[in-house]
Structures are given as C-alpha cells and as structure tokens.
NUFI-231186 format. One record per atom (N, C-alpha, C): x, y, z. Coordinates in steps of 0.05 Angstrom, whole numbers, plus 5000, padded with zeros to 4 digits. Each point is the difference from the previous one (the first is absolute). Example, Ala and Ser with C-alpha at 12.3 -4.5 7.8 and 13.67 -1.06 7.14 Angstrom:
<nodes>
526448865156498250245000501850245000499350214986501650245001498550225014
</nodes>
This chain:
<nodes>
502149754993498150135013500650305000500250294980502350204992499850255024501250244998500050045030497550305001498449954969497250194994497749715015500349814999497649774995500049955025503350035030499349925018497350145015498649875015497849935019502150195025498950285007500850205017498949825029497649884994499349775032501149785006503349954970501149725025502850145017499150254998502550225015498449935030503049765024496850025027501350265012501950095005500350195025497950284987499250195004498450174997501650234992502449995009502150395002500549904973500949784998501849754971497150174979497449845011499050034971499350364989500350155019498450244999501950154986503949984999502750094993499149994981499849704992500149834973497550064981497550075008499350084996498050364984502050065018501850384991501250114985501749715007503350054970497450104976499349664998499350004977497250234992499450045022497850274991501350194981502450055014500450215007502650074961500549715007501849994974497950004977498149995004498149874976498650395004499950115006499650185001502250274992502149964994502050164983501849995024500149965030502150155015502949794993500750125000503150045002501349675024502149824980501149805020500650075031501350324999500950025036497850165011497550114987498550165006498049745018498749924991499449694998502049785037501650024988502049785025500050315026499750184996499950145016496950135022498649904986497250024993500449775023499749804994499549635001501850045038502150185004501549895022498650095018499150264998499550225009496549755014498149974977497949825013500849755021502649864992500349745012501850155033500350305011500750025027497150125001497850074989497450035003499049745023500449694990498649845006503449815023500750074997501850015021502750225007498350225016503050235009500349955017501549765012502949965010501349834981500150084992502749934975500650104995502850074990501650185003499549974963501450324983501250054977501049654987501550085008501949714984497849714992499450035024498349664999498550164978497650085006498450144979500649994981501450104986501050024976501249684977502049895029500549624998498449864978496850025030497549904990499549954978498950374987498650054987502249904976503450064999500049924983501449744978499049805025499949674993497050055000497350065007498249945002499649954964500650424988499850034979501249794973502349975011502249834983499549655000498149955017498749755009498149984966497050315022497949934980499550074985502250234993499450124964501950014993502649985003502849954987500049824977498949795025499649605000498849824990498050225006497849805003499149905016501849955019499649735011497049915017497849765013498549985013500549885023501449975005503249925021499050145028500049885035502150095015500650205001501350254994501050195020501050035022503750014998499750135034500450315008498049975024498050445013500249845042497250154994499450155034499949725007499349905029497949895002496649924996500050285001495950085000498549894974497249834999498949764994498850294969
</nodes>
C-alpha cells in the first residue's frame, strides 16, 4: 500500500496519527517541508508538553520518514501513549 493509500486509522498512537495527518494535509495544501515539519513538531508538543524540542523533532522526523517517505505501515518507535 502506497503512502497516499495507507489508512490513517492504522496508526495506533493518537499523537502519531495527528502528526502524520497534519503533515500530509499541510504538504497537500502547499506548505513547504520545513514549515510542515515545524508545525508537526509543535503539534507533538501539544500532545506531549513534557517532551523536549529535540525529542519532538526526532520523533516527528522518524514518523514522517516511516509513514510518508518510506510508506511503511508497520510499528514505529515513539512515545508510550495510545
């Protein structure tokens, strides 16, 4: 299944699903990669205010790479929330 076809519901973590959905929608409406990435990092920190900026950037980058760049639908490393 390609990146555009992966059902967002297949992502179990709410924060991960929110980040991937937001990134796709921002890019789909013309936002450049860096702006979308920054917005998603902020979104992650809304879900996890305890996370450092560095942790948020690392996770968001991993999730974007995993779900969007590689189109992988398997589990990802990340936070412990559901």
